[in-house]
C-alpha positions as CSV (number, residue, x, y, z in Angstrom):
1,X,80.5,-79.4,-35.8
2,X,83.3,-79.3,-33.1
3,X,86.6,-81.0,-32.2
4,X,86.2,-84.7,-31.1
5,X,88.6,-87.6,-30.4
6,X,88.1,-90.4,-32.9
7,X,89.2,-93.7,-31.7
8,X,89.2,-96.8,-33.9
9,X,90.2,-100.4,-33.9
10,X,92.1,-101.5,-37.0
11,X,91.5,-105.1,-38.3
12,X,88.0,-105.5,-39.5
13,X,87.0,-101.9,-38.2
14,X,89.0,-99.2,-39.8
15,X,90.6,-101.7,-42.3
16,X,88.7,-104.1,-44.6
17,X,87.1,-101.9,-47.2
18,X,89.6,-99.9,-49.1
19,X,87.1,-97.7,-51.0
20,X,85.4,-96.7,-47.8
21,X,88.5,-96.3,-46.0
22,X,89.7,-93.7,-48.5
23,X,86.5,-91.7,-48.1
24,X,86.8,-91.8,-44.3
25,X,90.5,-90.7,-44.6
26,X,89.4,-87.8,-46.7
27,X,86.6,-86.8,-44.1
28,X,88.7,-87.2,-41.2
29,X,91.6,-85.4,-42.5
30,X,89.4,-82.4,-43.5
31,X,87.7,-82.4,-40.0
32,X,91.2,-82.5,-38.2
33,X,92.3,-79.6,-40.3
34,X,89.2,-77.5,-39.7
35,X,88.4,-78.4,-36.1
36,X,91.5,-80.0,-34.5
37,X,89.9,-83.4,-34.2
38,X,92.4,-86.0,-32.7
39,X,92.8,-89.5,-34.4
40,X,93.7,-92.5,-32.3
41,X,94.3,-96.0,-33.5
42,X,93.6,-98.6,-30.8
43,X,94.6,-102.3,-31.8
44,X,95.7,-105.6,-30.4
45,X,98.4,-105.6,-32.9
46,X,101.9,-105.4,-31.5
47,X,104.4,-102.6,-32.7
48,X,105.8,-105.1,-35.2
49,X,102.4,-106.1,-36.8
50,X,101.2,-102.5,-36.7
51,X,104.2,-101.3,-38.7
52,X,103.3,-104.2,-41.1
53,X,99.7,-102.8,-41.5
54,X,100.8,-99.4,-42.0
55,X,102.9,-100.5,-45.0
56,X,100.1,-102.5,-46.5
57,X,97.2,-99.9,-46.0
58,X,96.7,-96.2,-46.8
59,X,96.0,-94.9,-43.4
60,X,96.2,-91.2,-41.9
61,X,99.1,-90.5,-39.5
62,X,97.4,-90.8,-36.0
63,X,97.9,-88.3,-33.2
64,X,98.3,-91.4,-30.9
65,X,98.5,-95.2,-31.4
66,X,97.4,-97.6,-28.6
67,X,98.9,-100.9,-29.3
68,X,98.9,-104.5,-27.9
69,X,95.3,-104.3,-26.2
70,X,95.9,-100.9,-24.7
71,X,99.3,-101.8,-23.0
72,X,101.5,-99.5,-25.0
73,X,100.7,-95.9,-26.1
74,X,102.9,-94.0,-28.8
75,X,102.4,-90.2,-29.4
76,X,102.0,-89.7,-33.1
77,X,105.4,-89.6,-35.0
78,X,107.4,-90.8,-31.9
79,X,109.4,-93.8,-31.6
80,X,109.2,-93.7,-27.8
81,X,106.3,-95.1,-25.8
82,X,104.4,-92.9,-23.2
83,X,106.5,-93.4,-19.9
84,X,103.6,-92.2,-17.7
85,X,101.3,-94.8,-19.1
86,X,103.9,-97.4,-18.6
87,X,104.2,-96.4,-15.0
88,X,100.5,-96.7,-14.5
89,X,100.6,-100.4,-15.9
90,X,103.6,-101.4,-13.7
91,X,102.0,-100.9,-10.3
92,X,101.0,-104.1,-9.0
93,X,101.9,-106.0,-12.1
94,X,104.0,-109.2,-11.9
95,X,104.3,-110.8,-15.4
96,X,106.6,-113.6,-14.3
97,X,104.0,-114.7,-11.8
98,X,101.2,-114.6,-14.3
99,X,103.3,-116.7,-16.7
100,X,104.1,-119.1,-14.2
101,X,100.3,-119.5,-13.4
102,X,99.4,-120.1,-16.9
103,X,102.0,-122.9,-17.2
104,X,99.7,-125.1,-15.3
105,X,97.1,-124.8,-18.1
106,X,98.4,-126.8,-21.2
107,X,95.6,-125.9,-23.3
108,X,96.9,-122.3,-23.4
109,X,99.3,-122.0,-26.2
110,X,101.7,-118.9,-26.0
111,X,101.6,-116.5,-28.9
112,X,104.8,-115.7,-30.7
113,X,107.4,-113.5,-28.8
114,X,106.6,-110.5,-31.0
115,X,103.0,-110.5,-29.4
116,X,104.3,-110.5,-25.8
117,X,105.0,-107.1,-24.1
118,X,106.1,-106.2,-20.6
119,X,102.5,-105.5,-19.6
120,X,100.7,-108.4,-21.5
121,X,100.8,-112.2,-21.7
122,X,99.1,-113.5,-24.8
123,X,97.8,-117.1,-25.7
124,X,95.9,-118.9,-28.1
125,X,92.9,-120.7,-26.7
126,X,90.2,-122.6,-28.4
127,X,86.7,-121.4,-28.3
128,X,85.2,-124.8,-27.5
129,X,86.8,-124.9,-23.9
130,X,87.3,-121.1,-23.4
131,X,84.6,-120.4,-20.9
132,X,85.4,-123.2,-18.4
133,X,89.2,-122.6,-18.7
134,X,89.2,-118.8,-18.4
135,X,86.9,-119.4,-15.2
136,X,89.5,-121.8,-13.7
137,X,92.5,-119.5,-14.8
138,X,90.8,-116.4,-13.2
139,X,90.5,-118.6,-9.8
140,X,94.1,-119.5,-10.0
141,X,95.4,-116.0,-10.7
142,X,93.2,-114.7,-7.8
143,X,94.6,-117.4,-5.4
144,X,98.1,-116.2,-6.4
145,X,97.3,-112.7,-5.3
146,X,97.4,-111.3,-8.8
147,X,95.0,-108.5,-9.6
148,X,94.9,-108.8,-13.3
149,X,92.2,-109.1,-16.1
150,X,91.7,-111.5,-18.9
151,X,90.5,-110.4,-22.4
152,X,89.2,-113.0,-24.8
153,X,88.4,-112.0,-28.3
154,X,87.6,-113.5,-31.7
155,X,87.3,-117.0,-30.0
156,X,90.9,-117.6,-30.0
157,X,93.0,-114.8,-28.5
158,X,93.4,-114.5,-24.7
159,X,95.3,-111.6,-23.2
160,X,96.2,-111.2,-19.6
161,X,96.7,-107.6,-18.6
162,X,97.2,-105.4,-15.6
163,X,94.0,-104.6,-13.9
164,X,94.3,-101.0,-14.8
165,X,95.3,-101.7,-18.5
166,X,93.1,-102.3,-21.7
167,X,91.9,-100.3,-24.6
168,X,89.3,-98.4,-22.5
169,X,91.5,-97.5,-19.8
170,X,94.2,-96.2,-22.4
171,X,91.4,-94.1,-24.1
172,X,90.4,-92.7,-20.6
173,X,94.1,-91.9,-19.9
174,X,94.4,-90.0,-23.2
175,X,91.0,-88.2,-22.5
176,X,92.4,-87.0,-19.3
177,X,95.7,-86.1,-20.7
178,X,94.3,-84.2,-23.6
179,X,91.2,-82.7,-21.4
180,X,88.9,-84.4,-24.0
181,X,85.4,-84.9,-22.5
182,X,83.9,-88.4,-22.8
183,X,80.9,-86.9,-24.6
184,X,83.4,-85.8,-27.5
185,X,84.9,-89.1,-28.0
186,X,83.8,-91.6,-30.6
187,X,85.1,-95.2,-30.4
188,X,84.8,-97.9,-33.1
189,X,85.3,-101.6,-33.0
190,X,84.3,-105.1,-33.9
191,X,85.4,-107.6,-31.3
192,X,85.6,-108.6,-27.7
193,X,89.0,-106.7,-27.0
194,X,87.1,-103.4,-28.0
195,X,84.5,-104.0,-25.3
196,X,86.4,-102.0,-22.6
197,X,86.3,-99.0,-25.0
198,X,82.6,-99.1,-25.4
199,X,82.0,-99.6,-21.7
200,X,83.5,-96.2,-21.0
201,X,80.7,-94.0,-19.6
202,X,79.2,-91.4,-21.8
203,X,81.6,-92.3,-24.8
204,X,79.8,-92.5,-28.2
205,X,80.4,-95.8,-29.9
206,X,80.1,-97.5,-33.4
207,X,79.9,-101.3,-33.6
208,X,80.5,-101.9,-37.4
209,X,78.2,-104.0,-39.2
210,X,80.7,-107.0,-39.5
211,X,81.1,-107.1,-35.6
212,X,81.5,-110.4,-34.0
213,X,78.8,-112.0,-31.9
214,X,80.6,-111.5,-28.6
215,X,80.1,-107.6,-29.2
216,X,76.7,-108.0,-30.6
217,X,75.5,-110.0,-27.7
218,X,76.8,-107.6,-25.3
219,X,75.1,-104.7,-27.0
220,X,71.8,-106.6,-27.0
221,X,72.0,-107.6,-23.4
222,X,73.1,-104.0,-22.2
223,X,71.4,-101.7,-24.7
224,X,74.0,-99.0,-23.9
225,X,73.0,-95.5,-24.9
226,X,74.8,-93.4,-27.6
227,X,75.7,-96.4,-29.4
228,X,75.4,-96.9,-33.3
229,X,75.1,-100.4,-34.8
230,X,75.1,-99.7,-38.7
231,X,74.7,-102.1,-41.4
232,X,77.8,-101.4,-43.4
233,X,80.9,-103.3,-42.7
234,X,84.4,-101.8,-41.5
235,X,85.1,-98.3,-42.7
236,X,81.7,-98.1,-44.3
237,X,80.1,-98.8,-41.0
238,X,82.1,-96.0,-39.3
239,X,81.0,-93.6,-42.0
240,X,77.4,-94.6,-41.6
241,X,77.8,-94.3,-37.8
242,X,79.5,-90.8,-37.8
243,X,76.9,-89.5,-40.1
């Protein structure tokens, strides 16, 4: 047993089975006390929705919180975002130009203001037309000279982010900041916005039993190493994968 960095998505990954979550909290807390293990929550939730979840669920205090699909990092217990990460994301990013480009696609419905951040533009998009529209949108963004990335998850949520910003990039930033080897990092998730975390080389991964098809199809197609796909759902799947 040794120190590692535990990184988990929240909705339908860490959260969703209260009994299993209580047991996972107990084991992680013990491991953190004995070995100095770091706990990181990585979620698509905005700061507002994250705080709402914290009030509703019994969750451990994390060492770091990655919010809004990797575009915000909070050190544990701090009300201030990590300024260095914000600087990384700001390089080459023009949010106004992104929003102006998306305005030409009426099928994109902007998400509420609480879900928009300085480094993320978020929309609702029907899964029935998503593939074709995202391809057209990406072409339009390239034509405007915008070096960005699109992240589509749960067949409804489309996020446009800086090229250097997503959940996986945020985890890599923390690994470097904390001098934590990728081989001592475990990431857990259930949907498309978690994919960038699983794609990080040498990171170990747990795809929980209730994962969406978008993630399962990637796993079947790529057959990544050091990846656990347990049967149990949510925190129960994390426990199974860690064991």
